[in-house]
N, C-alpha and C positions, 0 to 999 in steps of 0.2 A: 461680570454677570454671566451666569449660566442661562442661556436663552431658553432652553427647554424647561428648566425649573421656573423661570419667570413666566413663561407662557402658561405653564400648568397652574401657577398661582393665580394668574389673571383669569383663566377660564373657570377655575373653581370659585373665585370671588363672584364672577358674573353669574354663575349658576346658583350660588347660595344667596346672593344679594347681600352679603355681609362678610367683612373681613374676619370677624370672630368665628362664624360658623365655618368659613373656609379654612381657617387655621386649625380648628378641631378636626376637620376632615383630612387635612394634610399632615396632621400631627406635628405642627410647628407653631411658633408664637405668632400672634397677630402682627407684632412689630416686624417680623421677618417677612410675612406675607405682604405687608404694606411696602416694605423696602423693595421686594421683587417687582411689584407692580409699578412703583415709581421709577425704578431703573429701566423697566421695559418702556414706559412712556417717554423717558428721556432718550432712550435709544431710537425710538420711532419718531421722536419730535412732535408728538401729538398727544392730547389727552384721550384716554380710553374710558375713564370712569368719572362720573360726577358723584361726589361724595356728599352725603348729608349726615346728620347726627343719627338718623335711624336706618338709613338704607343707602346703597350705592346703585347708580343707574348707568347703563351703557350710553356713551355718546354715539353719534353717527359713525365716527371712525372706529369706536370700540365694537359696535355691532358688526361691522365688516371684518374687523380683525378677529373677533371671536369666532365667526363662522369658519374662517380658514384655519385658525389655531386649533379649534376643536377637531377638525378633520385630520390635521397633522398629528395631533396627539393620539387620536384613535388609531391611525396607521402605525405609529410607533409602538403602541401597546399590542396591536395585532402581530406585528413583526416579532416583537420580543416573545410573545406567547408561542408563536410558531417555532422560533428558535429553541425555546424551552422544551417544546414537544419533541423536536428533533434530537435534543440532547438526551431525553429520556428514552425515546424509541427511535431506532435507526430509520432514517428516511433519506431520500434523495438519490442522486446518481453517483455510483461508486466506480471510479476509473481505475482499472488494474492493469499493470504490465506484467507479462510472464514469459519465460523461455518457451520456445516453440514446442520442442519435443516433450518436455515435462507437462506443459499445459494440455497438449493434445491427448496425452495418456491419462493424466491424473487430476486435472483441475475441474472438469465438468461436474463430476459427482459432488465435489466440495461446494461449488457455487450453487448447485441445485439444492443441497441440504441447507446451506446458509440462507438462501432465499425463502425456504419453507419457514424458517424461524424469524425472518426479517422481511415480510412481504412488502414493506414500504420502500425497500431499496431496489433500484434498477441498477444493472451491472453492465459496464462497458469494458470488455476484456480485449486487450490488444497484445498480440503475440509478436515477440521480437527478441532475438538473441543478443542484440547489442545492448550496451548499458545505457538506458534512457535517463535523461535528466528529469526526475519526477516533478520538480518544481517548475522548471521552464516549460515542460511539455504538458503540465496540468494533470498528472496522475496522483491519485490518492495513496496508492500502495504499489510497490513493485516487488514481485517475487524474484529473488536472485539466488543463483547457485555459485558457490565458490568459497574461497578464503577471503573474506571481506577485509579491506583496508579501513583504517579509521577515517571518519569523515564527519561532517556536521549533521548527517542524517541519523535517524534512529533505526537500528537493525535488531529484529527479534528472531532468534533461531527457531525454526519450525520443525526440522527433521534432519537427520544425518543423510548424507549422500555418499554412498560407497562406490568406489571405482574399481573395476576388475579388468584384468587382461584376458582376452578371450579369442578363441578361434574355433572353427568347425572341426568335428572329428575327421571329415574327409580331408581337409587341408593338413591336419596334423599327421594323418596316415601317410600322405604323400611326401610331406616336407620334414617330418619329425617333430618331436615335442621339445621346445627349448626349456632348459632347466636353469640356465644362468642368463644374466643380462648380456654377457659376451656373445651368446649364440643368437641374439636378436638380429644382428647385422646380416645374418644369413637368411632372414625371413622377409616376407613382404609385409609392409607396415601400413595399416589403415589409419591415417593421421587426422585427428580433429584439429582443423587449422586455427580455431579461435584460441587454443591453448598450446600452440606449438612451442612457445618459449616458457611454459610453466615448469619451473624447476622443482615443483612439489611432486611431479610424476617421475618415478624412478626411470622409466623407459626414456622419457624425454631428456632427463638430466644426464643419464649415462651416454646416450647417443650424442648429445651436445658436447660433453666433456671429451669423448673419445674421437669426435669428428667423424663418426660413422654415419653413413647414409644408407638405410635399408634399401635393398633392391626392389624395384617395381612398386614403390609406394603409391597409395592413393590418398590425396588430401581432400577434405570436405569440411564445410562448416555446419554440417547437420549430422547429429549422432544417429538418427534413425537410418540414414543412408549407409553409414559405416557399419552399423550392426547388421543390416541386411546383406551388405557386401561380405561381411565375415561369415554369415550363414551360408552364403553361396560359395564359400571357399576362396575368397580373394586374398585373405591374409589375416594378420593378427591386429586386433584393435584394443584400445583402452577406453572403456565406456562405462557410464554409470549403470548400476543395476536397475534403475527405474526404466531404462530402455532395454538392457540385455537380459534382465531377469526372466521373462517368460521363455525366451529361447534357451536359457540355461536350464530352466525347470524341465523342459521337454527333451533335453539332450541335443538340441540343434547347435549349441555352443558349449565349449568346455573351458573352465577357468584354469588359467596358467599362472605360474610364478607367484603363488600365493604369499610366499615369504617377502616378496617385493611389492605387495599391495600398497598403494598410496594411502596416506592418511586421509580419512573421510573428509569430504567437504561438507558444507551445510546448505540447507535450503533456508533462506532468510526472507522475512517480510520487512521491507524497507519503507520508511515513511518519514515525513518531514518534521513533525512536531509531537512532543509528548504531552504538552500542556494545551488546554483549550482545544483538544482534539474533537473533530466532528464525530457525532455519535455513530454514524455509518462506518467510519474508519475504526473507531474503538471496538464496536461490535464485531467487525470483520477480523481484527487482530486477535481479539479474545477467542473467536471461533476457530481460528487457525491453530491456536496454541493447543498442542496435543492431538490435533486431528489425525495425523498420520502415525503417531506413536514413535517411541524411541527406536523400535525395530519396525520400519514401515512394511506394509504387506508385500511390496515388490522385492524385499530382501528375504522373504520366507520361501526359499527353494533349497533343494539339496544339490550340492556340487559333486 
């Protein structure tokens, strides 16, 4: 017995005073309505309706049960209507995880524009460069940068992320401009510690294979710090253009070793489910698609 269907059949019979009229309203046969009510009475161990040839009447137990059942069914209908509204129009609290430097520079306009189109969504943005567990930690969407490995999560590519090797003109004037990977061992290296073992970066791969250790390196887990250090003449860095682009554009940094430029990474929106997706998530993913363009604005600089 489906208890909700049986409860709804009983409430409808009580309201209509007739199995026949209740059956018409529920669009089912009178026999099925009667079966539902009988099963409910058997389940409860009490009679809910007194039946006559012309009409049915609530027993004392039926009256008490009808009041509670009506309230429960009303709450179920309200909840389903609210969920239906949320499916059609984005509503609720959207929890987003994003990398620190990228979010600080490029996410605020995106969220502001998204909320203009979806005023029913509140946003909780958490910045963290570690790889969060979006299911365990309760995030709806995580923005991630890299070459993503296969997993049970869904990943949608949002934009390319270009990596460049850069140094300040003052540093290059003092220490010379490297033109080959072999010359890097003679330079100061500003190393992003989160990807120190990433073999996709030619500089990292070459240094690891050759066993070379650049002199006077600085290691840091934040790209903004490394880019600023490069601007100040501390050494050579490999950083994404979404951080280094403005400094390149105004001549504070110079792009080096273009022939060894790493394969672009990607900015991805990662989420848990493709089916039965909450409307707030679906609207956000759709909004992200194409927002930055295939050539993002931070890559529009002259080298």
